C-alpha positions in Angstrom: -168.5 28.8 -59.8 -169.6 28.5 -56.2 -172.1 30.9 -54.9 -171.6 32.8 -51.7 -174.1 32.0 -49.0 -175.8 35.1 -47.7 -177.9 34.6 -44.6 -181.4 36.0 -44.7 -181.9 39.4 -43.3 -183.0 39.3 -39.7 -186.4 40.4 -38.6 -187.0 44.0 -37.5 -187.0 43.2 -33.8 -184.2 40.6 -33.9 -180.9 41.0 -31.9 -179.2 41.8 -35.2 -181.2 44.9 -35.9 -178.3 47.3 -35.2 -175.8 45.5 -37.4 -175.3 46.1 -41.0 -175.4 43.3 -43.6 -171.6 43.5 -44.0 -171.1 43.1 -40.3 -173.3 40.0 -40.3 -171.6 38.5 -43.3 -168.0 39.4 -42.3 -168.5 39.3 -38.6 -167.1 35.7 -38.6 -163.7 37.2 -39.3 -163.8 39.0 -36.0 -164.7 35.7 -34.3 -162.0 33.9 -36.2 -159.5 36.6 -35.2 -160.6 36.3 -31.6 -160.3 32.5 -31.7 -156.8 32.8 -33.2 -155.9 35.4 -30.6 -157.2 33.1 -27.8 -155.2 30.2 -29.2 -152.1 32.3 -29.5 -152.5 33.5 -25.8 -153.1 29.9 -24.7 -150.0 28.7 -26.6 -148.0 31.6 -25.0 -149.3 30.7 -21.6 -148.5 27.0 -22.1 -145.0 28.0 -23.2 -144.5 30.2 -20.1 -145.8 27.3 -17.9 -143.4 24.9 -19.7 -140.5 27.3 -19.1 -141.5 27.7 -15.5 -141.8 23.9 -15.1 -138.4 23.5 -16.8 -136.8 26.1 -14.5 -138.4 24.5 -11.4 -137.2 21.0 -12.5 -133.7 22.4 -13.0 -133.8 24.0 -9.5 -135.1 20.7 -8.0 -132.3 18.7 -9.8 -129.7 21.2 -8.6 -131.0 21.1 -5.0 -131.0 17.3 -5.1 -127.4 17.2 -6.4 -126.3 19.6 -3.6 -128.1 17.5 -1.0 -126.6 14.3 -2.4 -123.1 15.9 -2.3 -123.7 17.1 1.3 -124.9 13.6 2.3 -121.9 12.1 0.6 -119.6 14.5 2.4 -121.4 13.8 5.7 -121.1 10.1 5.1 -117.4 10.5 4.3 -116.9 12.6 7.5 -118.8 10.1 9.5 -116.7 7.3 8.1 -113.6 9.2 8.9 -114.8 9.8 12.4 -115.7 6.2 12.9 -112.3 5.1 11.6 -110.6 7.5 13.9 -112.6 6.2 16.8 -111.6 2.7 15.9 -108.0 3.6 15.7 -108.3 5.4 19.1 -110.0 2.3 20.6 -107.2 0.1 19.2 -104.6 2.4 20.8 -106.4 2.3 24.1 -106.5 -1.5 23.9 -102.8 -1.7 23.0 -102.0 0.6 25.9 -104.0 -1.6 28.2 -102.3 -4.8 27.0 -98.9 -3.1 27.4 -99.8 -2.1 31.0 -100.9 -5.6 31.8 -97.8 -7.0 30.3 -95.6 -4.6 32.2 -97.4 -5.4 35.4 -97.0 -9.1 34.8 -93.3 -8.7 34.0 -92.8 -6.6 37.2 -94.5 -9.3 39.2 -92.3 -12.0 37.6 -89.2 -9.9 38.3 -90.2 -9.4 41.9 -90.8 -13.1 42.2 -87.4 -13.9 40.7 -85.7 -11.4 43.0 -87.3 -13.1 46.0 -86.2 -16.5 44.7 -82.7 -15.2 44.1 -82.6 -13.6 47.6 -83.7 -17.0 49.1 -81.2 -18.9 47.1 -78.4 -16.3 47.7 -77.7 -17.4 51.2 -77.7 -21.0 50.1 -75.3 -20.2 47.2 -72.9 -18.3 49.5 -73.0 -21.2 51.9 -72.3 -23.7 49.1 -69.3 -21.6 47.9 -67.9 -21.3 51.4 -68.3 -25.0 51.9 -66.4 -25.7 48.8 -63.6 -23.3 49.7 -63.2 -24.6 53.2 
């Protein structure tokens, strides 16, 4: 059987003079309880910090997803705007080419009309010569 260690009684002027022997022997339980309570509080604080960090991480992820979605939408909108601008540019170029073609055709028609007018008198003269 093991024997229980009992510390020697403190001297009369020692810091322990107001404590009873039972308090000195069993006072370790109070310290142990305080240590357990400190550990429990530290674990609780760590759990709270972990929950806060988890919540903050979820908020950051949510914010990042929203930002990515907004950027994707902006990119899509920008791409649509660029495509629309390209289509408009193509239409303007088409109109320009059509205007140039019409101007060229009108010039050719005018030139042909002048040529016909010049040749008209010769044609009438040739027909009259044949008839006479």
